[in-house]
N, C-alpha and C positions, 0 to 999 in steps of 0.2 A: 588872736587876730590873724597871724600869718597863716594858720591852718584854715581859718574861715575864708581868707583871701584866696587860698589855693583851691578851695572847693568852688568858689564863685568863678574862678578862671576856668576850671575844668568844665563846669556847667556851660560857660560861655562857649568853650570849644565844642561841646556836644551840640549846642544850639546851632553854631556855625556849620557843623557837619550836616545836620538835618536840613538847614536852609540851602546849603550848597548842592547837595544831592537832589533835594526837593525841587529846586529851581530848574534843574536840568530835566527832571521828570515832568514838571508842569508843562514844559514846552512840548512834550511828547504825549501829553495826557489825552488830547483829542477833545471832541465835543459830542453831545448827544448821548443816547443810551449805550453806545459802544465805547464810551470813554473809559479810561483807566480809573480805578477807584481811588488811587493815591496820587496826591499832588504835593505842593510845597508845604502845606500845613500838616498833612499827615506825616510826612517824613520828618519835619521838625519836631512834632510831638513824639514820634516813635524814638528819635534819638534822645530826647530828654527823658523819656520813660526808661530807656536803657541806662542812662547815666544815674538817674535818681534811684532806680532799683538796685544798682550796684552800690551806691553810696549808703543805702539803708540796710540792705540784706546781703550784700556781697554776691559771690558767684551763684549761690542758690536762687536768690530772688531774680537775678538777671536771667538765669535759665528758665524760670517760670514765665517771665515776661516774654522771652524769646519764643517759648513754646506757644504762648497765646498769640503772638504775632504770626507764627506759622499757621495756626488754626484759622485766624482771620483772613490771611492772604489766600489760604486754600479755598475758603468759602467764596471769597471775592473772585477767585479764578474760575471756579465752576459756575458762578452766577453770571459770568461775562457772556454777552451776546455776540461778541466778535467771532468771526469765523476762525481767526488765528490770533487768539489773545496773547500768546507768548507768556513767558515766565520772568522776563527781565525785571519788570517793576516789582513783582512780588518778592523775588530773591533779593533785589536791592533794598527793599523795605526791611527784610530780616537782617541783612548785613548792617543797615543803618542802626538798628537797635543794638547790635553787638558793638559797633563802633562807638555808640554813645556810652556803653558800659566801659569800653576800653579807654575812653577819654578821661575817666576818673582815675586811671592808674598810669597810663602812658599817653598824655594828651598829644605830644608831638607825633608819635607813631600813628595814633588814631587820625589826626588831621592829615598826615601824609597819605595814609591809605584811602581816606575819603577823597582826596584829590585824584588819586589813581583810579578809584572807582568811577568818579564823575567823568574823567577823561575817557574811560572805556565806554561809558554810557553815551557820551556826546559823540564819540567816534564811530557810532554804529554804521553809518553809511560808508565811511571810508574803509572800515574793517571788512564789512560784507563785500564791498567791491574788490578789495585786495584778495580775499580768500576765493571768491567766485570767479573773478575775471583775470587777476594778475598771476596768482599761483597756479601752476600746472600740477597734474597728477604726479608726474615724475619728481617735481620739487617737494611735494608733500611726502612722497616715499623716501626721498633722500633725507628729509628732516627726521623721519621716524628712525631711519638707520643711524643717523648721527646721535639721536637721543638714546637709542639702545646701546651704542658703543660707549657713550659717555656716562650714562646714568645706570646702566645695568652691567655691562661687561667690565668696565674699569674698576669699580669697587670690589669685584670678585677676584681680581687677579692678585697673586702674591707679590709683595714688594720686597724681594730679596734676591740675591745673586744665585744663579745655578748654571748648569750646563758646562761645556768645556772651559776649563780654567776659571770658572765662576764669572764669566764675562757677561752673562745675559741676565737682565732683570725684566720679567714679564710685564710689570706695570710700566716701566720706563719705555719699553718697546711699544706697548699699546698706546702710550701717550703720543708717540711719534705718529702712529696711525691717525689718532684724533687730530693732531696738529695739521697733518697733511690734508685731511678732510676739511678742517676749519679754514685753512688758508685757501684751499680751492673754492670753498663756498663763499668766502669773503671776496675773492676775485670774481666769482660768478655774479654776486650781488652788485658789485661795482660795475661790472660789464653790463648788466641789465639796466643799471641806472645811467651810467655815463657812456656806454658804448665800448666796443672793443678797442678803439683808438686810445682812450684815456684810462679806462678802468683797470686794465692789467698792469700798467706801469705804476699806478698809485697803489694798487693792491700788493705788488711785489715789494715796493719800498716799505710799506707799513708792515707786511707780514715778515719781512726780513728781521725785524726786531724780535720776533718769536723764534724763528729758526730759518736761516738762510738756506740750509740744505733742504729742509722740508719745502720751502718756497720754490726752490729750483725744481724739485720733484713735481710739485703741483703745477707749476707753469709748464713743465715739459709734457705733462699729461694733457693739459689743455691745448698746447700747440700740436701735439700728436693727434688728438681727437679732431681738431678743426684746423687744418693747415692754413686757412685764410687768416688766422690770427697769430701765425708763427712769429712775426716780427714783434708785435706788442708783448707776446709771451716771453720772448728773449729779453726785451727791454725790462720787463718786470723781474726776470731772473737775475739780470746783471745789477739792477738797482737794489736788489735784496742784499748784495754785497756791500753797498753803501751803508746799509743798516748795521752790517757786521762791523764795519770800521767804526761807526759812531758808538756802537756798544763797547768795542774795544777801548775807545777813549774813556768811556764812562767807568768801566771796571778798573782801568789803570789809574784814573784819577782818584777813585775811592780807595785804592790799595797803596799806590806810591806815586806821588806827583813827580818824583825824580825820574822814574821810569817813563812816565808819560812825556816828560820833556825830551828825553833822548829818543823816544819813539815818534815824536811829533812829525818830523819830516817824512819818515817812511809811511806813516798813516795818512798824511796829507796827500802824498803822491799816489798812494793806492786809491784813496777816495776820489781824487780828481780823475784818475784813469777809469774808475767804475762809472762815474757820472758821465764822462765823455762818451764811453762806449754805449752806455744805456741810452744816452740822448740821441745817438745815431739811429738806433732802432726805433726809438719813440718818434722821431721826426719822419722816418720812413713809414711808420704806421699811420701818422697823421696825413701823410700825402697819399698813401696807397689805398686807404680804406675809407675815404670820404664817402659818406652816404650809405655805408654798409650797416644794416641794422643787426643788432645782436639777437640771434634767435634763442628761444627758450630751450632748455635741455636739462641735463643732469647737473646738479650743483657740484658734484665730485665723482670720482671713479674709485669705488671702494677697493676693487682688486688691485689697482695701481698703488693705492696707499699700503696695502699688504705687501706688495712686491718691494716697495721702497723700504719698509721696515725690515724686511728680510735681508735686503742688501746692506743696510746699516748694521744689522746684527752680525752679518758675516765679517764686516770690517772690524767690529769689536772683538770677535773671536780671533781673527788674525793678529790684531794688535796685542791681545793678551798672550797669544802663543809665542809671539816674538819676544815679548818681555820675559816670559817664563823660561824660554830656552836659551836666550842669549844674555839675560840680565840687564841691569842698568849700565850702559856704557857711557853715560854722561848725561848732563842736564839737557843737552840738545836732543839727544835721542829720545829721552823720556818725554820731553815736550812735543816732539814730533809724533810719538805714539798717541799722546793725549789729543793732539790736534786732529787726528783722524775722525774723532767723534765730536769734539767741541773745542774750538780754539780759545774761547774765553776762560775756561777752567785752567788751561795751560798758562795763559797770560797771568791770571791771578796768582797761580802758584809761583811763577817766576818773580812777579812783583813782590810777593810776600818775602821771598828770599832776600831781595834787595832791601826791603823795609826792615828786615831783621839783621842787616849788615852781614849776611852770609854770602853775598854776591855783589859785585860792583855794578852800577847802572849800565856801563858800557857792555859788560858781559851778558846783560839781559836781552840785548837786541837780537842776537842770533837765535836763541831758543824760541823767542816769541815769533820771529819770522819763520822758523822751522815749523811751528805749530800752524801758522797761516798757510804754509806751503802744503803740508799734508792735508789740511782741511780743504784746500783747493783740489787735491787729488780725490777726496771724497765727493766733492761737488761734481767733478768731471764724471766719476763713475755713476752717480745718481742721475746726472743729466743724460747720459747715454742710455741708462736703464729705463728711465721714465719717459724721455722725450724722443728717443730714437736718433738715428743718424742725422737727419736734417736739423733737428734742434741742437744736438750736441756740437756739430761742426760749426755752427754759427755762434754758440755760446762759449766754447772752449777758448777761442782766441781772446775773448774778453776777459775770461778768468786768468789766463796766462799773462795778459797785459797788466792786470791788477797786481798780481803777485810779483811780476818783474819790476813794476814801478816801485813797490815796497822795498825790494832788495836794492834797487838802484838808489832810492832815496836814502838808504842806510849807509851804503858803502861807496857810492860814486863820489861824494865830497871827500872821503878819505883818499881815494885813488887819485883825485885831482889835487890833493894837498890843500883843500879848503878847510 
């Protein structure tokens, strides 16, 4: 009985798939001699045919039924009298047969795919308008470049250390390039949707959780390319530091709550300074760019992403050279070197020492702040490289304010005897 119940449930899913897709196609079927040959009944029957054939004969019989569906749809297509009959309904009918067969093995997956297929069919007008009227040729080209960099180049790159002092990893460096392009594209999309006044600030805060340094590079490129949005770009760059602070809290909480407790005041001070400085440029953008439309352009600058990756690679080589030639002169120096590339890895390593009772919580404050300080140096270098002088001179005071607030939050209470 349980097996029989399962079969009935799967058949019901198959029937639901056919009815769902068929209902959408019935609305597009049209009338008269030029109408589509397939409607709700045809799709329901085809889905059941796929399910029953799989239940009786497995994949072989399902393949035979699918081949028959292809022949029938091909005949119906060539017999159509419409000047532009299209192939959407015919291909959807073949997919319905396959989904019916899939429902006998993976009903949840088949139902989910049916919903996605129906949504694509129903969103015809919206998708056509988006591709023809909203997307520009440059945006399509950028999409192809990003797809090639992610799906073609990245899997081919070796994932091991090489170069001077073994400091460079080709795949890791290329991931930085992809991150910069993705962050810039995310900011571009938000700008197209929300406008320059809102989009860049939100994009900077969200993208900072991926990489604050990469976000600063992307924002610098946008501000350098279009000086009219320099203020919002700076706001997004500074707010990415807020994400760095929040991530720091998360990794410390996962590693050692004791370290998080002793670092709470410095992190709160740093976060408050970043929010305040970013808010200043956000408000300036809201006041100074009212009514300015966001023009269409390139989603990202590929050459700028390459330059940023080369800059970070140089920082990694210098860091490795200093460690190789001068050795580990203490936990603070080691954390500072690590912070040049990633402040969170340094914080985790220090917190791990505290968790294993190899270091006191109070002694963990200086190494973590040293990592944040050297990470700020990296951000300054990237800001100047990617955004140029106007961007860097406005951003650097905010970065210095954030790190100064962190150090002050850590040691001012001690100096004041609190």
